[in-house]
C-alpha positions in Angstrom: 135.0 122.1 99.7 135.4 119.3 102.9 138.1 118.5 105.1 139.7 115.4 103.9 138.7 115.8 100.0 140.0 117.8 97.2 139.9 120.9 96.0 138.3 120.1 92.9 135.3 117.8 93.4 133.0 115.3 91.7 129.4 116.1 92.6 125.9 113.9 91.8 123.2 115.3 91.6 119.7 113.8 91.6 117.5 115.0 88.1 114.5 113.4 88.7 112.9 110.6 87.0 111.6 109.8 83.1 108.6 108.2 82.1 109.2 104.8 83.1 110.5 106.0 87.0 114.1 105.4 86.5 115.5 107.5 88.7 118.4 110.0 87.1 121.3 111.6 88.3 124.0 113.9 86.9 127.5 113.9 88.0 129.9 117.1 87.8 133.4 117.5 87.9 135.0 121.3 88.4 131.9 122.8 86.9 130.8 120.6 84.4 128.6 117.9 83.7 130.8 114.5 83.2 128.4 112.0 83.3 124.8 110.5 84.3 123.3 107.7 86.6 120.3 105.5 86.1 118.6 103.4 87.9 114.9 102.0 88.9 115.6 101.6 92.4 117.3 98.7 92.3 121.2 99.0 93.1 122.1 96.3 91.2 120.4 97.5 87.6 122.4 101.0 87.2 123.5 102.1 84.0 126.1 105.1 83.8 126.8 107.1 81.0 130.2 109.3 81.2 133.2 108.5 82.9 133.3 109.1 86.4 136.6 110.0 88.2 138.4 107.5 90.6 137.9 108.7 94.0 135.4 110.7 96.5 131.3 111.7 95.3 130.1 114.5 96.8 126.4 114.9 97.0 124.8 118.2 98.5 121.1 119.4 99.6 120.1 122.6 98.1 121.3 124.4 100.9 124.9 123.2 100.5 125.3 121.0 103.7 127.1 118.0 102.8 124.4 115.4 101.7 126.1 112.2 101.2 129.6 111.0 100.2 130.9 107.4 98.4 133.8 106.5 96.4 133.6 105.5 93.0 135.7 102.9 91.1 135.7 102.3 87.2 132.2 104.2 87.1 130.7 102.8 90.3 130.3 102.9 94.0 133.2 101.2 95.9 133.7 100.7 99.6 132.2 102.5 102.5 129.5 105.2 101.6 127.5 107.2 104.0 124.6 109.6 103.9 124.3 112.5 106.9 121.6 114.6 108.8 121.8 118.5 107.4 123.9 119.2 111.1 127.0 116.8 110.0 125.8 113.5 111.9 126.1 110.4 109.9 122.7 108.8 108.9 123.0 105.9 107.1 126.3 103.7 106.1 126.7 101.0 103.8 129.2 99.3 101.6 129.6 98.6 98.0 131.5 95.8 96.0 131.4 96.4 92.1 128.8 98.4 92.4 126.7 96.2 94.3 125.4 96.5 98.2 127.5 93.7 100.7 127.8 93.4 104.1 126.2 95.8 106.9 124.0 98.3 106.3 123.2 101.0 108.9 121.1 103.7 109.9 120.9 105.8 112.9 118.9 108.2 114.9 119.8 111.3 115.4 121.7 111.0 118.1 123.7 108.3 116.6 121.4 105.5 118.3 121.3 102.5 116.0 118.0 102.5 114.1 118.3 99.8 111.2 120.5 96.9 110.5 120.9 94.3 107.7 123.3 92.7 105.6 123.6 92.5 102.0 125.1 90.1 99.5 125.9 90.9 95.8 123.3 93.4 96.2 120.2 91.3 98.0 119.3 91.1 101.6 120.6 87.9 103.1 120.8 87.4 106.7 119.5 89.2 109.9 117.5 92.5 109.9 116.3 94.4 113.1 115.0 97.8 113.5 115.1 99.7 117.1 113.0 102.5 119.1 114.6 105.5 119.9 115.5 103.6 123.3 117.3 100.8 121.8 114.3 98.4 122.6 114.1 95.9 119.7 111.2 97.0 117.1 111.4 93.5 114.2 113.7 91.3 113.5 113.7 89.3 110.7 115.5 87.1 108.2 116.3 87.4 104.5 117.8 85.0 102.1 118.5 86.1 98.7 115.8 88.7 98.4 113.1 87.2 99.9 111.8 86.7 103.8 112.6 83.2 105.2 112.5 82.4 108.7 111.5 84.2 112.0 109.9 87.3 112.0 109.1 89.4 115.3 108.0 92.6 115.7 107.7 94.1 119.3 105.6 97.0 121.5 107.8 99.6 122.7 107.9 98.6 126.3 109.2 94.9 125.0 106.2 92.7 125.0 105.9 91.0 121.6 103.1 92.8 119.2 103.5 89.9 116.1 105.2 86.6 115.5 105.1 84.4 112.6 107.2 82.4 110.1 107.9 83.6 106.2 108.6 80.9 103.3 110.3 81.9 100.1 109.0 85.2 100.9 105.6 84.3 101.8 103.5 83.7 105.3 103.6 80.2 106.1 102.1 78.5 109.3 101.0 79.8 112.6 100.7 84.0 112.7 99.8 85.7 116.1 99.0 89.1 116.7 99.0 90.5 120.9 97.4 92.8 122.8 100.0 95.3 124.7 99.2 93.1 127.5 100.7 89.7 125.7 97.2 88.0 125.4 96.7 87.1 122.0 94.6 89.7 119.8 94.7 87.1 116.9 96.4 83.5 115.8 95.8 83.0 112.1 97.2 80.0 110.1 98.5 80.6 106.8 99.6 78.3 103.6 101.4 79.2 100.7 101.2 83.1 102.0 97.6 82.4 101.8 95.2 82.7 105.0 93.5 79.5 105.8 91.8 80.4 109.2 91.6 83.2 111.6 90.6 83.0 115.3 90.0 86.3 117.3 90.2 87.2 121.3 89.2 89.8 123.8 91.8 91.1 126.1 91.0 88.1 128.3 91.8 85.7 126.6 87.9 84.6 125.1 87.5 83.6 121.5 85.4 86.3 119.7 85.6 84.4 116.5 86.4 81.4 114.6 86.5 81.7 110.7 88.1 79.7 107.7 88.9 80.6 104.8 87.3 82.9 102.5 87.6 85.1 105.0 84.8 87.8 104.1 86.8 91.1 105.3 90.0 89.5 104.3 89.2 89.2 100.7 87.5 92.4 100.7 90.8 93.7 102.3 92.5 92.0 99.1 90.1 93.2 96.7 90.7 97.1 97.7 94.3 96.7 97.7 94.5 94.9 94.2 92.1 97.8 92.7 94.4 100.5 94.2 97.3 98.7 92.2 94.6 98.7 89.3 93.9 102.0 89.8 97.7 102.7 90.0 98.1 101.0 86.6 95.8 102.6 84.6 97.4 105.7 85.4 100.6 105.0 84.6 100.0 103.6 81.2 97.8 107.2 80.7 100.8 108.5 81.6 103.1 106.5 78.9 104.7 104.9 82.0 104.4 101.3 80.5 107.0 99.7 83.1 105.2 100.9 86.0 102.1 100.1 84.7 103.3 96.5 84.2 104.4 96.2 87.7 101.1 97.4 89.1 98.8 94.9 86.9 101.2 91.7 87.7 100.5 93.3 91.3 97.0 92.9 90.8 96.8 89.6 89.3 99.2 88.4 92.3 96.7 89.5 94.9 93.2 88.4 92.6 94.9 85.5 90.2 90.9 85.8 88.2 91.1 89.2 87.8 90.8 89.2 83.4 90.8 92.6 83.6 94.2 93.0 84.8 95.4 90.5 82.5 93.8 92.3 79.7 96.1 95.2 80.7 98.9 93.8 81.9 99.1 92.4 78.2 98.4 95.9 76.8 101.5 97.4 78.8 103.9 94.5 77.3 102.7 95.1 73.6 103.2 98.6 74.2 106.4 97.9 75.0 107.0 95.5 72.8 107.9 92.4 74.8 105.8 90.0 72.5 107.0 86.7 74.7 105.9 87.8 77.9 102.5 88.7 76.3 102.1 85.7 74.7 102.4 84.2 78.1 99.9 86.4 79.6 97.4 85.9 77.1 98.3 82.4 77.7 97.5 82.6 81.0 94.2 84.4 80.4 92.6 81.4 78.1 93.2 79.6 81.4 89.8 81.3 82.8 88.6 81.8 79.4 89.5 78.9 77.4 87.1 80.4 74.4 88.1 83.5 74.3 89.0 84.4 70.5 90.6 87.6 71.2 93.5 86.3 73.1 93.8 82.9 70.3 94.4 85.8 67.7 96.6 88.1 69.8 98.8 85.2 70.4 99.0 84.0 66.4 99.4 87.7 65.8 102.5 88.3 68.5 103.5 84.8 66.8 103.6 86.4 63.5 105.5 89.3 64.6 108.2 87.0 66.5 109.1 85.4 63.3 107.2 82.1 64.7 104.8 81.5 62.2 104.6 77.6 62.9 103.0 78.4 65.9 100.6 81.2 64.4 99.5 79.0 61.7 98.7 76.3 64.9 96.7 79.7 66.2 94.5 79.5 63.2 93.4 76.5 63.3 92.4 77.0 66.6 90.5 79.8 65.7 88.7 78.3 62.7 86.3 76.5 64.8 85.9 79.2 67.9 85.2 82.4 65.3 85.8 82.3 61.8 85.8 86.0 61.3 89.1 86.0 63.4 90.7 82.8 61.4 90.2 84.6 58.4 92.0 88.0 59.8 94.6 85.8 60.7 94.9 84.2 57.2 94.8 87.6 55.9 97.7 87.8 57.8 99.7 84.8 57.2 98.5 84.9 53.3 102.3 84.4 52.4 101.9 80.8 54.2 100.2 77.6 53.4 97.5 77.1 56.0 
């Protein structure tokens, strides 16, 4: 029991996560389990099973130190919530309204100095976001609108000089982005359009131009491919473990970086099918056809998905396309549609 809190406490204990990456917390009161909380990492997608009494909910570390405290009302967090360092000093402060983050969110260094400050609106980042070095010099400044980066972005060296400046538009880099040496001289100047780099100039410490390249820039394209293949490998591993939701996210990340990666479309379609998300599955197959219009398997799979979702007229239309493209697949689809007039 902690000073100022009831003798019989409600506690919240982390219990790992399921195969889809959903985090699970167990609630106890008076030594009995009273509920469970599930969320996928987003504060706005929390589900509670059971009944959590209105009032404070405590979290303790495995060594018994108070780790966090929040107040619950009608099964969701409400008002101020805090988490602590092992010595009891405040690490984090945040505020909830009907279970969603609102207002100021702050973290602190052990000495109480501000580390990070941002603001939430209806569970989404909205407004100025800043981080600080331990000496309280500015580290980064950015701005969010409804959960996406928007507007000016700046980072600084510990001594106070600029490290990087740029602008976001709808969550993507836009316009001129500049990286600086710690002397204040530009190291590189990049131009972006809708998140894609179109030109890069690099300089030495004295401001002399070293290179001036227009897109596609080989080293950037190689880095994009490396990152995309990292996501691809993650997706394969998640799918192997049956974590199809995580696999879906990974394959979508590949496509966002490399829109022409056919293998990613095939794998994404497979994970969506495993999840029974046939409408999304159809959309992905249609996108794949834009890359490979004569892909008979994609046409067949779209037709099959239309049958499964009860849209036989659309499946019949897909059969008509297949008749001239792949007679064998057309016959297979016709067999599935044997109850229909083709």
